[in-house]
C-alpha positions, 0 to 999 in steps of 0.5 A, a space after each residue: 500499499 502507498 503511503 501518500 496520504 490522499 484525502 481520508 486515506 489511514 483517517 479510519 486505520 490503513 486496513 478500512 474499506 468503508 470510507 466515509 460510511 464510518 462517519 454513520 455512527 450509533 449515536 449519528 443514526 439515531 439522531 437521523 431517526 428525528 428527522 422524521 415528520 410525516 412517516 411517508 416512505 418514498 422509494 428512490 429506484 427506478 424498475 429493474 426492466 429489459 427496456 425503458 430505463 437508462 442504460 450505458 452502452 457497454 452495460 447489457 440490458 438486465 434480464 429476467 429468465 422464467 425457472 418454474 412456472 405452471 409449465 412445470 407441473 409434472 415436477 411438482 405432481 412428483 410430490 403429490 400436489 395437485 394444483 400446487 407449484 412455484 414460480 421462480 426466476 433467474 436475473 442476470 444484469 451489471 451491478 450498474 443497473 438502473 438505480 445503484 451504489 457504486 463500490 469504493 473499489 468501482 473506480 481507480 486513479 495511478 493504480 490505486 482505490 480508496 485508502 491506497 489499495 492496489 487496482 490490481 486488488 480487483 481480479 477478474 475471478 473473484 472480484 474485489 478483495 479490497 473494498 467491494 461493495 459488501 464491506 459498505 454493508 449498508 447505509 443509513 442516516 440523515 438525507 438532505 435533498 438538494 433540489 437544484 432545478 426548483 432553486 435554479 428556478 427551471 423544471 430540469 437542469 441542462 447540461 452542461 451546468 456543473 454544480 459548485 459548492 456555492 450553488 449547494 449552500 445556496 439551495 440548502 439555504 433557500 430550503 432552510 436545511 443545515 448540511 451536517 457532518 455525516 449527512 447523505 447529499 441528494 442532488 436532484 437535477 430534474 434531468 431524469 425525466 428527459 430519458 422518458 422524453 427524449 432518450 437521445 437528448 439524455 445521451 448528450 450530457 448530463 448536468 451535475 456536480 464538479 470538483 468545486 463541489 466535492 470541496 464541499 463533500 470534503 469539508 463537511 463530511 458527507 457519508 455519501 452522495 446522490 443524484 437523478 443523473 447518470 453519475 453524479 458528477 456533470 458530463 461532459 467532465 468538470 475540466 475535462 477530467 475523465 471521471 473526476 468526481 468519481 476519483 475526488 470522492 470514491 477513490 480519495 474520500 472514500 465516499 460511495 455515489 447513489 446513480 439513477 435516483 427517482 427524486 421527484 416525488 421527495 421534491 414534490 413534497 418538500 421533503 428535504 430531510 428524511 431517514 435513508 435506508 439503502 441496502 446493496 446486495 451483499 456480493 462478496 467482490 461486488 464492485 457495485 450493486 443495484 439499490 432501492 434506496 427508503 427514504 422516510 420523510 
C-alpha cells in the first residue's frame, strides 16, 4: 500500500474499506431518526427491466428469465401436489444497472483505489479483494435533498451545468436546511425525466456536480452522495478530466455514490430531510450493486 496521504486515506486505519460510511455511527443514525416528520415512505429506485430505463452502452440490458412456472406441473405433481407449484425466476444484470451504488473499488486512479489499495486487487474471477460492495454493508442516516432545479427556477437543469459548492450551499439555504457531518446528500437535477421524453437528448450530456462541489463534501464530512443523473458528476466531465468527481469522492474520500435516483416525489413534497436506508446486495467482491433506497420523510 502506498504511504501517500490522500483525502481520507488512513483516517479510519490502514485496513479500512468503508470510507466515509464510518461517519454513520450509532449516535448519528439515532439522531437521523429524528428527521422523520410525516412518516411517508419514498422508494428512490427505478424499475429493473430490459427496456425503458437509462442504460450505459457497454452494460447489457438486465434479464429476467423464468425458471419454474405452471409448465412444470409434472415436477410438482411428483411430490403429490395437485394444483400446487411455484414460480421462480433468474436474474442476470450488470452490477451498475438502473438505480445503483458504486463500491469504493469501482474507480481507480494512479493504479490505486480508496485507502491506497492497489487497483490490481480487483480480480477477474474473484472480484474485488479490497473495498468490494459487501464491505459497505449498508447506509443509514440523515439525507438532505437539494432540489437544484427548483432552486434555479427551472423544470430541469440542462447540461453542461456543473454545480459548485456555492450552488449547493445556496440551495440548502433557500430550502432552510443545514448540511451536517455524516449527512447523505441527494441532488435533484430534474434531468432524469428527459430520458423518458427524449432518450437521444438524454445521452448528449448530464448536469451534475463538479470538482469544486467536492470541497464542500470533504469539509462537511458527507457520508454518501446521490443524484438523479447517470454519474452524480456532470458530463462532459469538469475540466474534461475523465471521472474527476468519482476520483475525488470514491477514491480519495471514500464517499460512495448513488446513481439514477428517483427524487421527483420527495421534491414535490418538499421533503428536504429524511431518514435514508440503502442496502446493497452483499455480493462478495462486488464492484457495485442495484439498490432500492428507502427514504422516510
